[in-house]
Structure formats: C-alpha cells, structure tokens
N, C-alpha and C positions, 0 to 999 in steps of 0.2 A: 605073359607073366607080368609085364609092366602095367598092363591094364588092370590086372587083378590087384596089384599093389596100390595103384591109384584109387581104385574103388574102395579097398579096405581102409586106406588112409582117410578118405572123405567120410566114410561111415564113422570112423573113430572120432574125427573132428566134430561131426554133428552130435555124437554122443556126449563128448566133453562139453560142448556149448550148451546142449540141452540140460546137462547136469548143473552147469553154472547158473543157467537161468532159473532152474528149479530151486537151487540154493538161494538165489537172489529173491525169489518170491516168498521164501519162508521168513516170517518176521522174527526178530531177535527174541531170545527167550525171556528177556526182561522188558519187552515192549508192553506199554499199557494196553488194557483192553479197549477195543473201540467203544466210543461213547454211544450209549443207547438213547435214542430220542423218544421222549414220551409222546404219545398221540395227542394231537391238538384237540382241545375241548371246544365245543361250539360256544361262541360268544353270545351272551344274552343282551338283547337290545334294551336299553334303558327307556322307561316311559317318557313321553314328551312332558316337559314341565311348562310353566306359564310362558317363559320366554320363547321356547321353540314353537309352542302352539300359536302364540301371537305373531311370530314371524311367518308361519304358514298362512295365517289369516291375512297378513299384510301382502303376501305374494298373490293370494286369491283376489284381494281387493284391487290391487294394481292391475291384474289381468282383466277384471271386470270393468275397471275404469277406462282401460285402453281398448276394450272390445276384443280381447284376444282369447283364444281357446287354451285353457290350462287343464284339459282333460287328463293328460298323462300325469301331471302333478297331483291331481285329485285322486286318481286311482291308487297312487302310492300311499296316500293318507289313510285309505280305507283299512280298518282293522288294527291300526297302530294303537298302542296303549298310551294312556296319559295319566298324569297326577298333577292337577292344577290347583293352586291356592288363590283364594279370593279373600283379601283382607277387608274386614268390616269393623265398624264401631271404633274408629280411630279417636273419636271424641271421648270424653269421660263418660262412664256409664250414667244413665239417669237414675235418680233416686226413686224408689217405690216399687210397685209390683210389676212393672214392665211396660211395653209399648206394643202397639199393633202394627208397627212398621215392618216391612219385609225383613230388614236386618236391624237387630237391636240388642243391647245389653243393658240390664238393670241390676242394681245392687241395693239390698236392704241392709244397712249397716247394723241395725239393732239385732237382727236375726242372723246376720252374716250370710244372707241368701243371695246367690248369684244366678241370674237367669240369662241365657243366651238364646238367640232366635235367628234363624236364617230360613226365610220362606221363599219358595220359587216366585220370581218376579218377571219371568219371561213366559208368556202364555200365548195361545193362539188368538186370544181376545184382542191383542195388539194388532191393528191393521197391517203394520209393516211385517209382523211375523206371519200373519195369515197369507200375505202375498208371497212370501218366500216358501211357505209350506206347500201351497198348491191344494187342489181339490181333493186329492187322495188321502191327505193327512187329516185325521179327526181330532188330534190333540197334540199339543206341544207343551213341554214343561221343563224349565231349566232356569238359568241365572244369567243376568247381564253381568259381565266382568267389570267390576268397578275400576274406573281409571285405566282403561286398556292401553294407554300410552306408557304405563309403568311396566317394564318387563319383569320386575321382581315384585313379590308380594311385600307390602310395607305401607306405612303411613306416609303421606306426602309431607315434604318439608313446608314449614310455615312461609307464607308470602313475605317478602321483605317489606320493611316499613317504607312508606313513600318519603322521598327526599324533601327537605324543607317543609313548607306549609301546604304542599300539594295534598289533595285528598286522595282517597283510595282509587286505584285505577280499575275501571270496569273492564273485566275480561269476558268476552262473549263465550258461550259454551262451544266446545269443539264440534258438537254434532256427531262425534264418533261413538258408535255403539258396537260392541262385540259380545255375542252371547254364546253360551254352551248349553245345549238342550237335547232332550230326548223327543223324537218325533214318533207319534203313534198312528198306525193305520188300523183299519177295522180287523185285520187278521192277526194283529199283535195280541199277546196275552195281556190281560188286565191285572194280573197278579204283580204286585210290586209298584203299581202306579201310586204316586203320592196324592193325586187329585187335589192339589193345592195345599195339602197339609205341610206345615213348616217342620224343619229340623230344629228341634228345641230341646233344651235340657235345663234342669234346676239342680244346683248343688250348694252345699254349705262350705264356705271357706274357713279354714282353721283360723284361730285367733292370731292376729298380727299380719295375716296375708291379705293383700289388697287386690282388687281386679287389675288386669293388665292395662297399663296406660298406652299400650300400642295396639289395642284392639285384639281381635281374634281372627283365626283363619278358618274359613270354610274350605275343606279339601274335597275335590271331586275326582274320583278315580274310576277308570273304566277303559272302554275302547271306542275309537272313532267309527262311525257307521255311515256307509254310503246310502244316500236317499235314492228313491226311484228315478230321480233325474240324473243319477250317476255322479252327483256331487256330494262331497263331505262338507265343504264350506260354501254356503250360499250367500251371495252379497246382493243387496238391493241398492240401486243408484237412484237417489232422489234429485240430485243436482250435480252438474259436472264439476263444481267448485267446492263440493262438500264431501267429506270422506264417506264411502259406502257403509251401510249398516250390514254387518256380516254375522251369521249364526252358524256355529259348528254343530253338526249332527253327531250325537254320541249315545252310548249306552253306559249308564252309571252302575257300576258293580259295588262300589264301596264309597260311602260318604262319611266324613267325620269333621268335628269341630275341635280345634287344638289351640293351645297356648302358643303364641308366635315365637317366644324365646326358648322355652323348654321343650316345645313340641309334645307336651303332655296332652293326651287325648281326653277331652272333656266328655264327649259322647260320640258314638259311631253307629252307623246303620249299614246293613248289607242287603242286597236284593236277592 
C-alpha cells in the first residue's frame, strides 16, 4: 500500500512539474511578435576604378621586378569589371578646326563648335607592346594611361616657381608607362574593332558656355581579360632601376567622353 502511495505521489509531482514547465514555455499574451529577419540580398561588386586598377598594376610590377610568381593574384583579376577615367586636354583647347594628335580638344569661338578626340595610342606597332603580346596576338588596341602616378583622374598641379634667380629644374621622365588595351587573336571576332579609328565628337556649345578648363575624361568600361599566358597584367622590365612597363588586358564594353565636373556625357560608344 505504501509503495502504491509513493508511486502515485511521484506521478502527481511529475505531472505538476510538467504543467509548470509547460506554463513557463508559453509566452505572455502581450509579448511582442518575434522579429522576422529579411533574407540577405547578394552584394554587387563595384567595378574597379582608376585607383584600384593602378594598385593592382603596382602589385604586378613589384612581383615582376622581384622575379616572384603572382599567378594567384592574376587569376583573381580575370573577369573583374572596371570603369577607368583618363583625363586629357588639361591645357586650354586649341583654336581652329582641331588637331591630329591622339588626344585633343579644339574650339571655334565664332561658331561655338567644340571638337573632342581620343584616338587609341597603344598598338602592337610599339616594340614594347609587341614583346608583351607574344606571337599568338595579331592586334592590340588601347590607351596609355596618362600620368599613371596619379590615382585619381584630374589635371596635375602647376610646378612651383623656382626660388630666387634659379632657372627651371629639369625633371627627367619617369619612364613609367601603364596601358589598358584589348588583345586580339585570329579566332576573335572582328566586329567592334576600332582599327585605329578615334573616339571623337563635335558639338555646339550654347552662348556663354566655355570649354572645360580642366580637360575632359575618356572613360573606359568593361571586364579584365586573361591572356593565353594566364596573365591579366603583363609587365616588361627594361632595366632593374626603371619602373616596368605594364599593360592590362581588357574587353571594352562601353566608352564615353564626359565633362569632368558635371559628368555630362558628350558622346558614347558601345560594342
């Protein structure tokens, strides 16, 4: 009999405890609803700008200068998007009908006619480019990035006046060249190739509007493209004490010329 009482008492205790635990698990009637977490949206990678592209070139040039293998870094560059600005015509526009130079701006005040021109100046005819391209490449077309030591597009500051009666200080050229170009092999499509044709436009400025005193931007947009060598950035070393010449292999999808302050597009081209 005592065993039956103990068993019944234990069962009653477990039932009471279970009910209490069940009651504790029930949230209060006025408790706020659990917060619903929105699903995370995938982040969109921003295209490489002038600074990030030149930093990647600097890393490749350093590896080349030290004789180190940077294959892993090169593979990460393949397929990355970019939007790079090259400032040109920082000097005042020439007066008249224009110039045959690769980069140029001219303005006819009487007719208010502005002409801008940016012609590919990086071709396989350059022996240094041909050496980087190799035998499998039949054509190269692109641009040397003017003043590649500037990480941002812009016109350089004027040189300071020499102190006292000292004459101007002769500054040797840096020898640094960085290019961005499309490399063509025989199996590539010939549709969309510029074949040396410049990106140029002619427009009439409204009365009272003057050409930009800060030049204009040539904007190159597209994707980096790995060459047959497995490299995106190819650097040529001419001397151990001179910066390597480097060319970035790319595909240009969209090119435009813009006003540097307003970013108004003067003309654009798509492939």
